[in-house]
C-alpha positions as CSV (number, residue, x, y, z in Angstrom):
1,M,61.6,-136.8,33.3
2,R,59.2,-138.4,30.9
3,R,57.8,-138.5,27.6
4,M,60.9,-137.5,25.6
5,T,60.7,-138.6,22.1
6,W,63.8,-137.4,20.9
7,K,65.1,-140.0,18.4
8,T,65.8,-137.6,15.3
9,C,66.8,-134.5,17.5
10,A,70.1,-135.5,18.5
11,A,71.7,-132.8,15.7
12,T,69.8,-130.2,17.2
13,A,69.6,-130.9,20.6
14,I,70.2,-127.5,22.0
15,L,67.7,-125.6,19.2
16,V,64.4,-124.9,20.6
17,A,62.0,-125.3,17.9
18,P,63.7,-128.4,16.6
19,L,63.4,-130.2,20.1
20,M,59.7,-129.1,20.6
21,N,59.0,-130.4,17.0
22,C,60.7,-133.9,17.8
23,A,59.5,-134.1,21.2
24,D,55.8,-133.5,20.1
25,E,55.1,-131.4,23.0
26,T,52.3,-129.8,21.9
27,A,50.0,-133.0,22.2
28,T,50.6,-132.7,26.2
29,A,51.2,-129.1,27.0
30,P,51.2,-125.6,25.5
31,A,54.7,-124.9,24.3
32,P,56.1,-121.4,25.8
33,A,55.7,-118.6,23.5
34,A,59.3,-118.4,22.9
35,S,59.9,-122.0,21.8
36,R,57.3,-121.6,18.7
37,Q,59.4,-119.5,16.9
38,S,59.5,-120.2,12.8
39,T,63.2,-120.0,12.8
40,P,65.1,-121.9,14.9
41,A,67.4,-119.8,17.2
42,P,71.4,-120.9,17.0
43,A,72.8,-122.5,19.9
44,T,74.7,-119.0,20.6
45,T,71.4,-117.4,21.3
46,V,70.8,-119.3,24.5
47,T,69.8,-116.5,26.8
48,P,68.9,-116.0,30.5
49,A,65.9,-114.2,29.5
50,L,64.9,-117.2,27.3
51,V,65.6,-119.9,30.0
52,R,63.8,-117.8,32.4
53,Q,60.7,-117.7,30.1
54,L,61.0,-121.3,29.7
55,A,60.9,-121.6,33.5
56,A,58.2,-119.8,33.8
57,G,56.0,-121.4,31.3
58,R,56.8,-124.7,33.3
59,G,56.0,-123.6,36.7
60,V,59.7,-124.0,37.7
61,V,59.7,-121.6,40.6
62,P,61.9,-120.6,44.1
63,L,61.4,-122.6,47.0
64,P,58.8,-120.9,49.4
65,R,59.8,-119.1,52.5
66,T,60.7,-121.1,55.3
67,P,58.7,-121.1,58.3
68,Y,60.0,-119.9,61.6
69,V,61.0,-122.6,63.6
70,R,61.3,-121.9,67.4
71,P,65.1,-122.7,68.2
72,A,64.2,-124.6,71.6
73,L,61.7,-126.7,69.0
74,A,64.6,-127.3,66.3
75,R,66.7,-128.3,69.4
76,L,64.1,-131.0,70.7
77,G,63.6,-131.9,67.0
78,Q,67.7,-132.2,66.7
79,A,67.9,-134.4,69.8
80,L,64.8,-136.9,69.0
81,A,66.0,-137.1,65.2
82,F,69.4,-138.7,67.0
83,D,68.5,-140.3,69.9
84,K,68.0,-144.2,69.5
85,I,65.7,-144.1,72.7
86,L,62.9,-143.9,70.0
87,S,63.5,-147.5,68.9
88,G,62.5,-150.5,70.8
89,N,65.7,-152.2,71.2
90,R,67.5,-148.5,71.5
91,D,69.8,-149.4,68.7
92,I,68.8,-147.4,65.9
93,S,67.7,-143.6,65.2
94,C,65.9,-141.8,62.8
95,T,69.3,-140.6,61.1
96,T,70.8,-144.1,61.3
97,C,69.3,-144.3,58.0
98,H,69.0,-140.6,57.1
99,L,73.1,-139.5,58.0
100,P,74.3,-136.1,57.4
101,E,77.2,-138.0,55.9
102,F,75.3,-139.1,53.4
103,A,73.5,-136.2,52.5
104,T,70.4,-137.3,54.7
105,G,70.7,-140.9,53.4
106,D,72.6,-143.8,53.8
107,G,74.3,-144.5,50.2
108,R,72.8,-147.7,49.6
109,S,70.1,-149.0,47.6
110,L,67.9,-150.2,50.7
111,S,68.3,-149.3,54.2
112,V,69.3,-152.3,56.8
113,G,66.8,-151.6,59.9
114,Q,66.9,-152.4,63.6
115,G,69.1,-155.2,64.9
116,A,72.1,-154.2,62.7
117,T,75.3,-152.7,63.4
118,G,77.6,-150.2,61.4
119,L,76.2,-147.4,59.4
120,G,75.5,-146.5,55.6
121,P,77.4,-148.9,53.3
122,A,79.2,-150.7,56.1
123,R,75.9,-151.3,57.6
124,Q,76.0,-155.5,58.8
125,L,73.2,-157.1,57.6
126,P,73.1,-160.3,59.5
127,S,71.3,-159.2,62.5
128,G,68.9,-156.8,60.4
129,I,66.8,-156.9,57.5
130,F,66.4,-154.9,54.4
131,I,63.4,-151.8,54.3
132,P,61.4,-152.4,51.5
133,R,62.5,-148.8,50.3
134,N,65.4,-146.6,49.8
135,A,65.8,-144.0,52.3
136,P,64.5,-140.8,50.6
137,P,66.6,-137.6,51.3
138,L,65.0,-135.0,53.6
139,F,65.9,-131.8,51.7
140,N,63.0,-129.2,51.6
141,I,60.5,-131.3,53.0
142,G,58.4,-128.2,54.1
143,A,57.8,-127.4,50.6
144,M,56.4,-130.9,49.7
145,R,52.6,-131.8,49.8
146,H,53.7,-135.6,49.7
147,L,55.9,-137.7,51.9
148,F,57.3,-141.1,51.3
149,W,57.7,-142.9,48.2
150,D,53.9,-143.6,48.0
151,G,52.5,-140.6,49.5
152,R,51.2,-142.1,52.4
153,V,51.2,-138.6,54.4
154,E,49.9,-136.0,52.2
155,I,48.0,-133.0,52.2
156,S,45.1,-133.6,50.2
157,S,43.9,-131.3,47.3
158,H,41.1,-130.1,49.8
159,G,43.9,-129.3,52.6
160,H,43.5,-132.5,55.0
161,L,46.4,-133.7,56.2
162,N,45.9,-137.8,55.3
163,T,48.5,-140.7,57.0
164,P,48.3,-144.3,57.7
165,A,47.0,-143.7,61.5
166,G,43.5,-142.4,60.1
167,G,41.5,-141.5,63.0
168,Q,44.2,-142.9,65.5
169,L,45.8,-139.3,65.0
170,S,43.2,-137.4,67.0
171,R,42.1,-133.7,66.1
172,Q,44.3,-132.9,69.5
173,M,47.1,-134.2,67.9
174,R,46.5,-133.0,64.7
175,R,46.2,-129.3,66.0
176,V,49.9,-129.6,67.3
177,L,51.4,-130.3,63.7
178,E,52.9,-127.0,62.7
179,F,54.1,-127.9,59.6
180,G,52.3,-129.6,57.3
181,P,53.2,-133.5,56.4
182,A,56.6,-132.7,57.5
183,S,55.2,-132.6,61.2
184,A,53.8,-136.1,60.8
185,I,56.9,-137.7,59.4
186,G,58.2,-138.6,62.9
187,L,54.8,-140.7,63.8
188,F,55.3,-143.8,61.6
189,P,59.0,-145.3,61.3
190,V,58.8,-145.7,65.3
191,A,55.8,-147.9,64.8
192,N,57.4,-150.1,62.0
193,R,59.0,-153.3,63.7
194,D,61.9,-153.6,60.6
195,E,62.6,-150.3,60.6
196,M,62.5,-148.9,64.5
197,R,60.3,-150.8,67.1
198,A,61.7,-154.9,66.6
199,N,59.9,-157.9,67.1
200,T,60.9,-158.7,70.6
201,G,63.0,-157.5,73.3
202,N,61.4,-154.1,74.6
203,E,58.3,-153.3,75.6
204,L,56.8,-151.8,72.3
205,A,56.9,-155.0,70.6
206,A,54.4,-156.4,72.6
207,I,51.8,-153.6,71.6
208,P,49.3,-155.3,68.4
209,D,50.8,-153.3,65.3
210,A,47.4,-151.6,64.7
211,D,47.7,-149.6,67.9
212,N,49.3,-146.5,67.1
213,P,48.2,-144.5,70.1
214,A,49.8,-147.4,72.1
215,I,53.0,-147.3,70.4
216,W,53.1,-143.5,70.8
217,A,52.0,-143.5,74.2
218,A,54.8,-145.8,75.2
219,L,57.4,-143.7,73.7
220,M,56.3,-140.5,75.9
221,R,56.5,-142.6,79.1
222,R,60.2,-143.5,77.7
223,L,60.8,-139.8,77.2
224,G,59.2,-138.8,80.2
225,R,61.7,-140.7,82.6
226,I,64.5,-138.5,81.2
227,P,64.5,-135.3,82.9
228,E,66.2,-133.2,80.3
229,Y,63.5,-134.5,77.7
230,R,60.8,-132.7,80.0
231,R,62.4,-129.8,80.2
232,M,63.3,-129.6,76.6
233,F,59.7,-130.5,75.7
234,E,58.3,-127.9,77.9
235,D,60.7,-125.1,76.7
236,A,59.6,-126.1,72.7
237,Y,55.8,-125.7,73.7
238,P,55.7,-122.7,76.0
239,G,52.8,-122.7,78.8
240,Q,52.4,-126.4,78.0
241,R,53.0,-129.2,80.6
242,F,54.9,-132.6,79.7
243,E,52.0,-134.6,81.0
244,R,49.5,-132.9,78.5
245,M,51.8,-133.5,75.6
246,T,51.6,-136.7,73.0
247,F,54.1,-137.9,70.5
248,A,52.4,-135.3,67.8
249,H,54.9,-133.0,70.0
250,A,57.7,-135.1,69.2
251,S,57.1,-135.7,65.6
252,N,56.1,-132.2,65.2
253,A,59.8,-131.0,66.7
254,I,61.5,-133.5,64.4
255,G,59.5,-131.9,61.4
256,G,60.6,-128.5,62.4
257,F,64.0,-129.4,63.0
258,L,64.2,-131.1,58.9
259,V,62.5,-128.1,58.1
260,D,64.5,-125.6,59.6
261,K,67.9,-127.1,59.3
262,L,67.5,-128.8,55.7
263,T,66.0,-126.2,53.6
264,F,68.5,-125.1,51.1
265,A,67.7,-122.2,48.7
266,D,70.8,-121.1,47.6
267,T,71.7,-123.1,44.5
268,P,73.4,-121.6,41.3
269,W,69.7,-122.1,39.7
270,D,68.1,-119.8,42.7
271,R,70.5,-117.4,42.5
272,F,70.2,-117.1,38.0
273,L,66.3,-117.1,38.8
274,A,66.8,-113.9,41.0
275,G,68.5,-112.0,38.5
276,R,72.3,-113.1,38.5
277,D,72.7,-114.3,34.7
278,N,76.4,-115.0,35.6
279,A,74.9,-117.6,38.2
280,L,74.8,-120.4,35.8
281,T,77.6,-121.7,33.7
282,P,77.4,-121.6,30.0
283,K,76.8,-125.4,30.1
284,Q,74.4,-125.1,32.8
285,L,72.7,-122.3,31.1
286,V,72.4,-124.8,27.9
287,G,71.4,-127.7,29.8
288,A,68.4,-125.9,31.7
289,Q,67.1,-124.9,28.0
290,T,67.4,-128.6,27.2
291,F,65.6,-129.6,30.2
292,L,62.7,-126.9,30.3
293,T,62.2,-127.1,26.5
294,L,61.8,-131.0,26.6
295,K,59.5,-133.1,28.5
296,C,61.5,-133.5,32.1
297,S,60.0,-130.3,33.1
298,L,56.3,-131.6,32.9
299,C,57.0,-134.1,35.8
300,H,59.8,-132.2,37.6
301,N,58.8,-128.6,38.2
302,G,57.3,-126.6,40.8
303,S,59.8,-125.1,43.4
304,T,61.2,-128.8,44.5
305,F,61.4,-129.9,40.9
306,S,58.2,-132.6,41.4
307,D,54.9,-132.4,40.3
308,E,53.8,-134.2,43.6
309,K,52.6,-137.0,41.3
310,F,53.2,-140.8,41.0
311,H,54.1,-142.4,37.8
312,D,55.6,-145.8,36.8
313,V,59.1,-145.2,35.4
314,A,59.9,-148.7,34.8
315,V,62.3,-149.3,37.7
316,A,63.2,-152.7,38.2
317,Q,61.8,-154.5,41.6
318,V,64.5,-155.5,44.2
319,G,64.8,-156.1,48.0
320,P,62.1,-157.9,50.0
321,G,58.8,-156.0,48.7
322,K,55.7,-154.6,50.3
323,G,54.2,-157.7,50.2
324,N,52.4,-157.6,47.5
325,G,51.6,-159.8,44.5
326,P,52.1,-163.7,44.4
327,S,55.7,-163.8,45.7
328,L,54.8,-161.5,48.3
329,R,58.2,-159.5,47.4
330,D,56.4,-157.2,44.8
331,D,55.9,-153.5,45.5
332,F,52.5,-151.8,44.2
333,G,53.5,-148.5,44.9
334,R,50.8,-145.8,45.3
335,M,48.2,-148.6,44.8
336,N,48.7,-149.6,48.3
337,I,47.4,-146.3,49.6
338,T,44.8,-146.0,47.4
339,N,43.5,-149.2,46.1
340,I,43.1,-148.3,42.9
341,E,44.6,-150.7,40.1
342,T,45.6,-147.8,37.9
343,D,47.9,-146.8,40.8
344,K,49.9,-150.0,40.8
345,Y,53.6,-149.4,40.3
346,L,53.3,-145.7,40.6
347,F,55.7,-143.9,42.8
348,R,56.1,-140.3,43.4
349,T,58.1,-137.6,41.3
350,T,61.4,-137.5,42.7
351,P,62.5,-133.8,43.8
352,L,65.8,-132.8,42.0
353,R,67.2,-130.2,44.6
354,N,70.6,-131.8,45.7
355,V,69.7,-134.6,43.5
356,E,73.5,-135.1,42.5
357,I,74.3,-135.9,45.8
358,T,71.6,-138.1,46.9
359,G,72.1,-141.6,45.3
360,P,70.9,-144.4,44.8
361,F,68.2,-143.9,42.9
362,G,64.4,-145.2,42.2
363,H,62.0,-146.2,44.9
364,D,64.3,-149.1,45.8
365,G,67.7,-147.8,44.7
366,A,68.2,-150.1,41.9
367,I,70.1,-147.7,39.8
368,N,73.2,-146.3,41.6
369,T,74.0,-143.2,40.2
370,L,72.3,-140.3,38.8
371,Q,73.7,-140.1,35.2
372,A,72.4,-144.1,34.8
373,F,68.9,-142.7,36.3
374,V,68.6,-140.2,33.1
375,E,70.1,-142.9,30.8
376,H,67.0,-144.7,32.3
377,Y,64.8,-142.8,30.5
378,S,65.9,-143.7,26.6
379,E,64.5,-146.6,25.8
380,S,63.3,-147.5,29.5
381,D,61.3,-150.7,28.5
382,L,64.7,-152.1,27.0
383,K,66.6,-151.0,30.6
384,L,64.6,-152.8,32.4
385,L,64.2,-156.0,30.6
386,A,68.1,-155.5,30.5
387,F,68.5,-154.8,34.1
388,D,71.6,-156.6,35.6
389,P,71.5,-157.5,39.3
390,M,75.1,-157.6,39.5
391,Q,75.3,-153.8,39.6
392,L,73.6,-154.4,43.1
393,E,75.5,-155.0,46.4
394,P,75.6,-159.0,46.6
395,S,72.9,-159.4,49.4
396,L,70.3,-157.7,47.1
397,R,71.7,-159.5,43.8
398,S,69.1,-162.9,44.3
399,T,66.4,-160.5,45.0
400,L,65.3,-159.5,41.6
401,L,61.8,-159.8,41.0
402,P,60.9,-161.3,37.3
403,N,57.8,-159.1,36.9
404,S,59.0,-156.7,34.2
405,A,56.1,-157.5,32.1
406,D,53.8,-156.2,34.7
407,I,55.5,-153.2,35.5
408,L,55.8,-152.2,32.0
409,A,52.1,-152.9,31.6
410,Q,51.6,-150.1,33.8
411,R,54.5,-147.8,32.3
412,D,53.3,-144.2,31.7
413,T,52.8,-144.1,28.3
414,L,54.6,-140.9,27.9
415,L,57.7,-142.6,27.7
416,K,57.3,-144.6,25.1
417,G,59.8,-144.1,22.5
418,V,62.1,-141.8,24.2
419,V,65.5,-142.1,22.8
420,L,68.3,-139.9,24.7
421,T,71.2,-139.1,23.1
422,P,74.9,-138.8,24.8
423,V,74.5,-134.8,24.2
424,L,71.3,-134.7,25.8
425,V,72.0,-136.7,28.8
426,E,75.5,-134.9,29.3
427,Q,73.1,-131.4,29.0
428,L,70.3,-132.5,31.5
429,M,73.5,-133.8,33.8
430,D,75.1,-129.9,33.9
431,Y,72.1,-128.6,34.6
432,M,71.3,-130.6,37.7
433,S,74.5,-129.9,39.0
434,A,73.0,-126.4,38.8
435,L,70.3,-127.7,41.6
436,T,72.8,-128.4,44.5
437,D,73.3,-125.8,47.5
438,D,76.8,-126.2,48.3
439,K,75.8,-126.1,52.0
440,A,73.9,-129.3,51.4
441,R,77.4,-131.1,50.6
442,N,78.6,-130.9,54.3
443,L,76.0,-131.4,57.2
444,A,78.4,-132.6,59.7
445,H,77.5,-129.7,62.0
446,L,73.9,-131.0,62.4
447,T,74.9,-134.2,64.4
448,P,74.9,-133.5,68.2
449,H,77.8,-134.4,70.5
450,R,75.3,-136.3,73.0
451,V,71.6,-136.9,72.9
452,P,69.4,-136.8,76.2
453,S,69.3,-140.9,76.6
454,G,73.0,-140.9,76.7
455,L,72.8,-143.5,74.2
456,P,75.5,-143.6,71.3
457,V,74.8,-141.0,68.7
458,D,75.6,-142.5,64.9
459,R,77.7,-140.0,63.0
């Protein structure tokens, strides 16, 4: 949500024409025809037809059809996602930080990586370290073009898959990837020392950081020593022998599992778009009109409610950072990928499907609740300057970086002057409650009883 200049709009918060005038919408995007009426419509005339028209004007559309995932491939991906065999010291899996219990996150601002014990908010820090960024949810990633907060795994505008591995991801490996960026998502946490690989204590740790192929080959040797995995790989890829496979086959399976099991397209909003006028409550309908009439939907649009672009929305920097700036504790976001100065402090627009169950929020989880994050857009410059680290867990309070001036220098100019009234915040919250698929609320069935390595399964 950006550029919502509503200082004088509170009294007419749900009237279409006044909102458009106060927000100065026409400066950045053409207003839908229904919003350019000369006589403001009374609040009681918020109709399903109008809301659908606004949604069409903003390009807010249903999710695309989920691609077919072979059941054997999904089973392999499930096993790999939950199996600690993919970590250097066999002490952490992909789902240790993306827990079904916490809506594919871990319920904390920053995850604690390898070497720690416990799960979610109870995970103990002394033996592990904070990962620089919040664990993003894994919902609907098959419909997304950019993955990770900085979009380092992405499909370019020319249809080319870009990843941090560059040419190390060979053509042969690329041909294995069936689900776009989602298929490549598993290639990189396993190579990161803080997340999964570790610095000492295993054969993966001795491999130089830049040698991704060697890390991936070592992991395939581990998996190949487990007969059950050899069978599962060959079942998932009929006609191929395990000896000819690469870690791209493993990552593709993980991506297939995530696409197959974590795509949710039966929200009240989806049912409303499909023609059911009563799928939204009256409050959700009003909230939808507010969301679609204001600037929120200029960034939060498309099928996932993300424009797939990158913005600086003035979130405080906490945690270890990404090695940027004089302190080496800053995080320059998208600039780390593009090396373009104007991309400094820009992060991917957060998708909003199931957002109410996926906190904390922001690239570093600096904001604990969804309502607080919505409120953050109101005078975000003042919110950043007044950020209170006491709202963070104790281990993070001392890590707040005094770089507010630098962040504000890059803040999206469309956020200047934004003031959200409590009425508007409430309406936006009502709408976002319509973006949750009830099936996403309980994912316990995704956790397998066991994995082929025999290692403990986090649950």
